[in-house]
C-alpha positions as CSV (number, residue, x, y, z in Angstrom):
1,M,2.0,7.2,10.7
2,V,3.7,7.6,7.3
3,N,2.2,9.1,4.2
4,S,2.3,7.7,0.7
5,S,4.7,10.1,-0.9
6,E,7.3,9.8,1.9
7,S,7.2,6.0,1.8
8,A,7.5,5.7,-2.0
9,A,10.4,8.1,-2.1
10,F,12.1,6.2,0.7
11,L,11.6,2.7,-0.8
12,Y,12.4,3.5,-4.4
13,G,14.9,6.4,-4.0
14,M,12.9,8.8,-6.1
15,D,10.9,12.0,-5.8
16,P,7.2,11.6,-5.2
17,F,5.3,11.4,-8.5
18,N,3.6,14.6,-9.5
19,F,0.2,13.8,-11.0
20,S,-0.6,17.4,-11.8
21,T,1.2,17.0,-15.2
22,I,-1.7,14.9,-16.5
23,S,-3.4,17.1,-19.0
24,S,-7.1,17.3,-19.7
25,T,-6.4,15.8,-23.2
26,Q,-4.6,12.7,-22.0
27,E,-6.7,9.6,-22.2
28,D,-4.2,6.9,-21.1
29,P,-4.0,6.1,-17.4
30,V,-0.8,6.6,-15.6
31,C,0.5,3.6,-13.6
32,V,3.4,3.8,-11.2
33,L,5.1,1.4,-8.8
34,W,4.1,1.9,-5.2
35,G,5.3,0.4,-1.9
36,C,5.5,0.9,1.8
37,E,7.1,-0.7,4.8
38,L,5.4,-1.6,8.1
39,T,7.6,-2.2,11.2
40,R,7.5,-2.2,15.0
41,G,8.2,1.6,14.9
42,A,5.8,2.4,12.1
43,K,2.9,0.0,12.4
44,T,0.5,2.2,10.3
45,F,0.7,3.6,6.8
46,V,-1.9,5.8,5.2
47,F,-2.2,6.0,1.4
48,E,-3.8,9.3,0.6
49,V,-4.1,11.4,-2.6
50,Q,-4.7,15.0,-3.3
51,N,-8.1,16.1,-4.3
52,D,-7.0,16.7,-7.9
53,L,-10.2,15.6,-9.7
54,L,-8.4,12.5,-11.0
55,E,-9.4,8.9,-10.2
56,H,-6.9,7.0,-8.1
57,Q,-6.8,3.3,-7.6
58,L,-4.3,1.2,-5.6
59,F,-3.7,-2.4,-6.8
60,I,-1.9,-4.5,-4.1
61,K,0.3,-7.1,-5.7
62,T,2.5,-8.6,-3.0
63,I,3.0,-8.5,0.8
64,C,6.2,-10.1,2.0
65,L,8.4,-10.3,5.1
66,G,11.8,-8.8,5.3
67,A,14.8,-11.1,5.8
68,E,15.2,-9.9,9.4
69,A,11.6,-10.7,10.4
70,K,11.3,-12.9,13.5
71,D,9.6,-16.3,13.2
72,E,6.3,-15.0,14.6
73,L,2.9,-14.3,13.1
74,H,2.7,-11.0,11.2
75,V,-0.9,-9.9,10.4
76,V,-1.6,-7.1,8.0
77,E,-5.0,-5.5,7.9
78,V,-6.5,-2.8,5.7
79,E,-9.1,-0.1,6.2
80,A,-10.6,1.4,3.0
81,K,-13.8,2.6,1.5
82,I,-14.6,-0.9,0.5
83,T,-14.6,-2.3,4.0
84,Q,-17.9,-2.4,5.8
85,N,-18.5,-0.5,9.0
86,D,-15.0,1.1,8.7
87,R,-13.5,-1.9,10.5
88,P,-10.0,-3.2,9.6
89,V,-10.0,-6.4,7.5
90,P,-7.0,-8.8,7.7
91,I,-5.5,-9.4,4.3
92,A,-2.4,-11.3,5.1
93,S,-1.1,-13.6,7.9
94,L,2.6,-14.3,7.3
95,R,5.3,-16.3,9.1
96,P,8.8,-16.6,7.8
97,S,9.1,-20.4,8.3
98,V,5.6,-21.1,6.8
99,L,4.4,-18.4,4.4
100,P,6.8,-15.5,4.0
101,M,5.0,-13.9,1.0
102,V,1.5,-13.7,-0.5
103,S,0.6,-12.5,-4.0
104,F,-2.7,-10.9,-4.9
105,Y,-4.7,-10.8,-8.1
106,G,-7.4,-8.1,-8.3
107,L,-7.1,-6.5,-4.9
108,E,-8.2,-3.0,-5.8
109,L,-8.5,-0.3,-3.2
110,M,-9.7,3.3,-3.4
111,P,-8.0,6.0,-1.3
112,P,-7.7,6.7,1.5
113,V,-6.4,3.4,2.5
114,T,-4.8,2.6,5.9
115,F,-2.6,-0.4,6.4
116,N,-1.9,-1.7,9.9
117,L,0.6,-4.2,11.2
118,R,-1.8,-5.9,13.7
119,S,0.7,-8.3,15.1
120,G,4.4,-9.0,14.6
121,E,7.3,-6.6,14.4
122,G,8.1,-6.7,10.7
123,P,9.5,-5.6,8.5
124,V,6.6,-6.2,6.2
125,Y,6.8,-4.8,2.7
126,I,3.6,-4.1,0.7
127,S,3.9,-3.4,-3.0
128,G,1.6,-2.7,-5.9
129,Q,0.6,-0.2,-8.5
130,H,-0.9,3.2,-8.2
131,L,-3.2,3.9,-11.2
132,V,-4.3,7.5,-12.0
133,C,-6.7,8.4,-14.7
134,E,-9.2,11.2,-15.5
135,C,-12.8,10.8,-14.4
């Protein structure tokens, strides 16, 4: 299992974003690029945040297969506060020769969020935006 700060630093070559710099007088939300990779060796990724009294939202924008993905079905599922009965819900079924990428509009998740590569070996890349604002 991989955590969100390690994955973002790996994918984008940067240090994990420190949200403690948001002051109590700041009214504008902070939005940063977010992403993770699911593979045969790392089939699960957990997006977690610190209990910092800030509101965190994760907006998923795209899920796509890597160039080296085999021509097999890759199913990505999510577990989050919005899912009923805490059961994983499939959000993408991808195959390189048929549908290598899917785009989302309005898929908003509240942490903690767990992504699972239910079938396939990947790599599968999930990208979106992490929005942070004061409650």
